N, C-alpha and C positions, 0 to 999 in steps of 0.2 A: 495472509502476508501482511508484516506491517505496511502502510501506506504514508503517504505526504504528512498528514498530521500527527502520526505516530513516529515518525523519523523526526520529525521536526522537534515533538519533544524530546526525544533521544538527542539530538544534537544540543540541543539547550541544556539539557542535564548533564551533558558530557563537559562542554563549555566552560560550565560553572567549576566543573570539578578538577580539569586536567591542563586547561589554557596556561601557560607561564609553569608547567611542573614538570618534572621531569618523567619520560619514558624508561625503566631502570632494564628492561628485558620483556620479550614476548617468547611464553613459553607455548609451542603449536602441539597439541599431544595428540589431534587427527591427521593419518596422511592425505585425506581428502580436502583439508580445507584450504591450505597455500596455493594458488594457481599460478604463482609467478615466479621467477628464478633470477632475473636480474632487473633491477639492483637487489641485493641479498637482504631477507630478512634482518640478519644480524647488524646490518648499517643502519638500523633505526636504534639499537640499543644507546642508551643513556643520551639521548637527545632530547631537546625542551620540546613539548609541544606549543605551536603558535597559532593553529587554526583547526577548529573542527566545524565541518560545513554538509550540507546534504547535498547528494547529486543523483536526484531521481529518487529511487527506493535505495541508495546506499548512504553512507556513513562513510565520511572521508575526516582523517585523522592527519591534520598538516605538523612536521616538525622542523626544527630548524635547520638543517639542511636540504630543505626543499625536497626530501621524502613526505612520501604519503600513505598513509595505511588506508587501504579501502576496503570496507567488510559489507557484504551483501547479506541481508539476513535470510532472503528469500521466504518461504513459506513457514517452516518451525525455527529459524534462529531467532535467538533472542539474548539481550544483555543485560548484566547484573554487575551492580556495583558494589565492592566491600572495602570502609574505610580502615586504613593502617588499624593491626593489632585486633582486626575482625577473626571470626574463626574460619578454618580454612574455605576454600573456594567448593564450587558444586562439582559434586561427582557426575562423570562424563562430558566433563568441558573439553570443547573444541580448541579452545585458546584462554591463556591468561596473560593481560598486557599489565606487567606490574610496574604502578608509579611511583613517585616516592611519597604519594598521601593517598594511596589505596590500589586496589587491582579491580578490573573490569573482565568478567568472565563471558566470553561467548559461546553459550550451548544451540543445540539444536535436538530438538524431538524429532524421535523417528530414526529409521535409518536409511533414507535417501540420500543425506550426504549432498544437500543442494547448495546451503551455504557456502560463502565463498570468502577468502582473503587474498587481495592482490598488494604487492609494494608498487609504486609508480614513482616516477620523478618528475616535478614540475609542472607546470600547467598543461605541457603537452600529453605528460602522462595521464592527468585530471582528465583532460579533454577526450583522451581514448575511452575513459571508463563512461561517457555519456552515449545517451542511445539518441541523442538530438531532438527529444522532444520539447514544445516550447513548458517553461513553467506557469501553469494556472493561475497562480495568484499575482502574476506580475507583467500577463501579458493585457494587451486591450482589445475590446469585440474585435475589430478590424484583423488583426492578425489570428485569433481565435477563429473566426470566420475561415479565413486562408485555409489556415489548419484542417478544419474539416470537411472544407470541399475540394480539398486536393488528391481525394480518392474517394470512391464509393466503398463506404463501409457501414454497417452497423452502427447504432452508437455508442452501443455496447463494447463493441469492439474499439471504435474510434477512441473513445474514454480511457480505453485501459491499454492500447499502445503506445509504449515509451516513446517509440521513433515520431510519435506525433503529440501525446502529451505526456509530461513529464510528472511521475508520482502517485497516477492513480490506479486501483486494481479494483479485483471483484466487490469489497464492500463499499467502498465510497462513488463509485459509479451507481450502484443500486440506490444510493440513497440522493444522488443528484439529479436523476432519471425521475426519481420520484417525485423530487420538489418541482422539478422544471414540467413533470406532468405530460412527460414523452416516453413512448414506448421503446423498450432495449432494442428493441430488432427495427426501428424507423431508420431509413436510410440517409446517410448525411447528404447527397447531393438531390435530395427531395425534401429538404426541410426548407422552410419559408424563413426569410429573415427574421422575422418574429420570432420562430420555433430557437434560431439559433442564438438569438439576445437571451431568452429564457432560458436556453441551457446553459451561456455563459455567466446570469445572473446566479443560477442557482449552483452552478461550481464553484464561485466565488463564495457565495453564502455558507454553502455546507462546509468547504474544506474550512472556512475562516470560523466560521462558528465551532465546527468540531476542536480544531486548534484550542481556542479559548478554553471550551468546554475539559479538554482535556488537562489542560493547564492549571484552571483554578481545581480540578481534581485532585490533582500531584502536591500542588501546592508548595514546590520545592524540592520534592523527593524523587529518588530516582526510580523513574518508570519500570517497575519490575514486575508487569502483569499484561503485558501489551497482548491486546487480543481484536480480533476482527469483529468480536460480535459485542454488543453493546445494548442493555436495554431498552437505552432512549432513542436508539436506531428505529426509523419509520418500517422499513420493510425488510432490510438486512439481516438474514437468519430468523426471520419473521412468519416462514409459511405457516398457512394456516390459521395464523392472527389476524385480529384485527387493525385493517389500516386507521392510523390515527387520524386522518381528513375526513375519511368519508366512511369507514365501520364495514368496508366489505373484506371479505376473507384474503390474505396477502396469497398470490399464486406463485409459481416457481418454473423453470426451466432448468434441467439437470440434462449436464455434458460431461462425459470424463468425470473429473473427482470435483467438480464445480458445480455451483446452479447460482441463477440467477433469480433474485426475488422482486416480484413489481405487484402493483395492485391495478387488476383488468381494470375496474371503475374507473379510475383516477387518471390512467397512462393510456390505456388502448381502446377505449370507448365501450368497455365491457367485453371485450374480444378476449379469449382465451389464446395467449401464445401456444403452440404444440410444442411439447417435450418431447425432444429428440428419440427418446426410447421409447415411451408410450404411444406416439404418433404412429411409429412404424409397426407395432403392435395391434392397434388397434384402427388404423387406416380411417375410412370414412366413419367411425364410431365415434371418432374423438369428438368431442364436444366444443361448440365452435363459441360459447358464449359462459358468461357466468351463469345464467338463467337454467341453461342446458344442464350444465354441470351439477347444480342442485338440485333438479327434477331428478337427473340419475340416481345421487345419493339418494332421495325419498323413496325409491321405486322398491 
C-alpha cells in the first residue's frame, strides 16, 4: 500500500501538473470505485483545480466550487499521468480524470476492488475522510508520547493505526522500528521515555529520508512505479537477507496476507518472535533465539 512518502510524491507530482488546470470530466469505468452519491461526480466537471493534498494515505484534489475528489489507493491502486496527445490510457483503468493538459488514470491490480473515490464538499467533507491520527512529521515529542500511551498496543499496531498516527503502513513501520532498534511486539505502555524518544526520532528520520530519496530518484517525473519494496530498505521485504547494521539474517512474523520483518539481533535481543502459523504448529519446538534456529538448520 502506498504510504506517507509515496503519497507525498504523488501529491507533489499532481500539484505541479494540475493546479490551475481544468478538470474537463471524470470517466468512471468500475462500478466498485465511486463510494459517494452526493455531491454527484458530474458536479466536478469543467472545474479548475485549486489544491492537492494528502489526507493520511489518501489524495484529495480540490476544485474551485469547494468540492474535493478523494482517492484512496488501498493496497493495489496506482496513478498514471499522460500528457495531452499521448497514446490512449491503460486498459483496465478504474477511472480516468481528463484535464486540459493531460489525463490521470486510476488503476488497481487484482480483483478485490478496495480502491475508492469519494466526492465531498468543503472542510467538513475533508474532515470526515480523516481517521484522526497525528501527522508524524508535524508533531512534537510530547504529542507523539501522548498518542502512544493513549492505549496499550504493540508498536507495530500503534504505528500503523491511522486513528493514532497518520500515513504509516506495513513497510515504513518495519523500517522505523529497525532504525529505533525496538521490537514490533513491544507494548506501548511499557516503553521508557528514552524508547519513545528513539521511536519518535526514528519516525521523523525514516519518513523524511525516504521522501528525499524518492524525490531525488524521480527528478520531477511522475511516480509511475510505486512499490512497498525498495532494495535500499533495511528489513522490509528482506526476509532471510542480512541486516545492514549487524549482519544477522532478517526474520519475519506472518499473519493473514501481511508479514512484519525485523532483525532479532538489533531489535529483540536475539529472541525470535513467534510466527503465528508456525508457532501454533510447533508449540514448544519453536526456537526461542537465533542461536537455536541456526542449530536446527544445521542438524
